[in-house]
NULO-661866 format. One line per 10 residues: number of its first residue (from 1); their letters; for each residue x, y, z of C-alpha. Coordinates in steps of 0.5 Angstrom, whole numbers, plus 500, padded with zeros to 3 digits. Each point is the difference from the previous one (the first is absolute). Layout:
! NULO-661866
NUM) A) X,Y,Z ~ ...
! end
This chain:
! NULO-661866
1) XXXXXXXXXX) 520,486,480 ~ 507,499,503 ~ 505,504,496 ~ 507,498,500 ~ 505,505,502 ~ 503,501,493 ~ 493,502,498 ~ 498,505,505 ~ 507,503,499 ~ 498,502,493
11) XXXXXXXXXX) 493,501,501 ~ 503,506,505 ~ 505,503,495 ~ 494,500,494 ~ 496,504,505 ~ 506,504,501 ~ 501,499,507 ~ 507,498,503 ~ 501,493,502 ~ 500,499,508
21) XXXXXXXXXX) 500,494,505 ~ 494,504,503 ~ 496,500,494 ~ 502,493,498 ~ 498,497,506 ~ 493,505,500 ~ 498,498,493 ~ 502,492,502 ~ 496,501,506 ~ 494,502,496
31) XXXXXXXXXX) 501,495,495 ~ 500,494,505 ~ 494,503,505 ~ 494,503,495 ~ 496,505,503 ~ 504,501,507 ~ 500,507,503 ~ 506,504,501 ~ 501,497,507 ~ 500,493,498
41) XXXXXXXXXX) 505,502,495 ~ 504,504,505 ~ 501,493,504 ~ 502,496,493 ~ 505,506,498 ~ 504,500,507 ~ 500,492,500 ~ 504,500,493 ~ 504,507,501 ~ 500,501,508
51) XXXXXXXXXX) 499,508,502 ~ 495,504,495 ~ 496,506,503 ~ 492,499,499 ~ 501,507,496 ~ 505,497,495 ~ 495,495,499 ~ 494,504,499 ~ 504,505,496 ~ 502,494,495
61) XXXXXXXXXX) 493,498,500 ~ 498,506,497 ~ 506,501,495 ~ 498,493,498 ~ 493,501,499 ~ 501,507,497 ~ 505,496,494 ~ 494,495,499 ~ 505,494,503 ~ 495,498,506
71) XXXXXXXXXX) 492,502,501 ~ 497,503,506 ~ 493,498,502 ~ 496,503,505 ~ 494,496,502 ~ 495,504,505 ~ 502,499,507 ~ 507,497,499 ~ 506,502,500 ~ 504,501,492
81) XXXXXXXXXX) 502,493,497 ~ 506,500,494 ~ 500,495,495 ~ 505,498,494 ~ 494,499,495 ~ 500,507,496 ~ 497,501,494 ~ 494,495,499 ~ 494,503,503 ~ 499,495,504
91) XXXXXXXXXX) 495,500,506 ~ 500,498,507 ~ 496,495,505 ~ 500,501,508 ~ 497,497,506 ~ 497,505,504 ~ 502,494,506 ~ 507,500,499 ~ 502,504,495 ~ 503,495,496
101) XXXXXXXXXX) 500,503,493 ~ 501,496,493 ~ 501,503,493 ~ 494,499,495 ~ 501,501,493 ~ 496,505,496 ~ 493,499,500 ~ 499,501,492 ~ 507,499,498 ~ 502,506,497
111) XXXXXXXXXX) 502,506,504 ~ 497,504,503 ~ 495,494,501 ~ 494,505,501 ~ 497,505,496 ~ 498,507,503 ~ 492,502,499 ~ 503,507,499 ~ 507,501,500 ~ 500,508,500
121) XXXXXXXXXX) 505,501,495 ~ 505,495,503 ~ 504,495,497 ~ 499,494,505 ~ 507,496,500 ~ 498,496,506 ~ 494,497,505 ~ 502,498,507 ~ 495,495,502 ~ 500,497,507
131) XXXXXXXXXX) 496,494,501 ~ 499,499,508 ~ 497,494,504 ~ 502,494,505 ~ 505,495,498 ~ 498,493,502 ~ 504,500,507 ~ 497,506,502 ~ 493,497,497 ~ 502,494,505
141) XXXXXXXXXX) 502,504,506 ~ 494,504,500 ~ 495,494,499 ~ 503,497,506 ~ 500,506,504 ~ 492,501,499 ~ 499,492,501 ~ 504,501,507 ~ 495,506,501 ~ 494,497,499
151) XXXXXXXXXX) 503,494,504 ~ 500,505,506 ~ 493,503,500 ~ 494,497,503 ~ 494,499,496 ~ 498,507,502 ~ 506,503,497 ~ 503,502,506 ~ 507,498,502 ~ 501,494,504
161) XXXXXXXXXX) 507,502,502 ~ 502,504,506 ~ 493,498,504 ~ 500,497,507 ~ 495,495,502 ~ 496,501,507 ~ 496,506,502 ~ 502,507,499 ~ 502,505,506 ~ 496,506,501
! end
């Protein structure tokens, strides 16, 4: 969801934050590029406002997460990613090959989407589910790679590459 500057101003104020050019640029960057890493957001923010330190971006992202203005997602073996879709307990689908990430609406349609077998006395208010797989592009690339490997091996499974014709010298 891309938000207009006036909406962001109001949103920041509602959450007790001062409106600054840095905060506005960071919110706009998160909105424009869902699931971006902090490093990607830094590049986007610098393109809009010029100079800003990495630490300022990381600090601002942390404050915005704490204020529930944005959501931080940390998939296994991946850098943290940020999005502005908060409060609806949606999930994510991630490609194991290229890292592309999509939002997936709640599996059952009602938060927290899943019922724990034993809640151990907790009041559960969120379930975080990540679906993993391979996107169509990565599946196609893997199939092409497999086809190339099959074509480069002989009937015995030995590679045809790197062989020279003629008797070996010993």
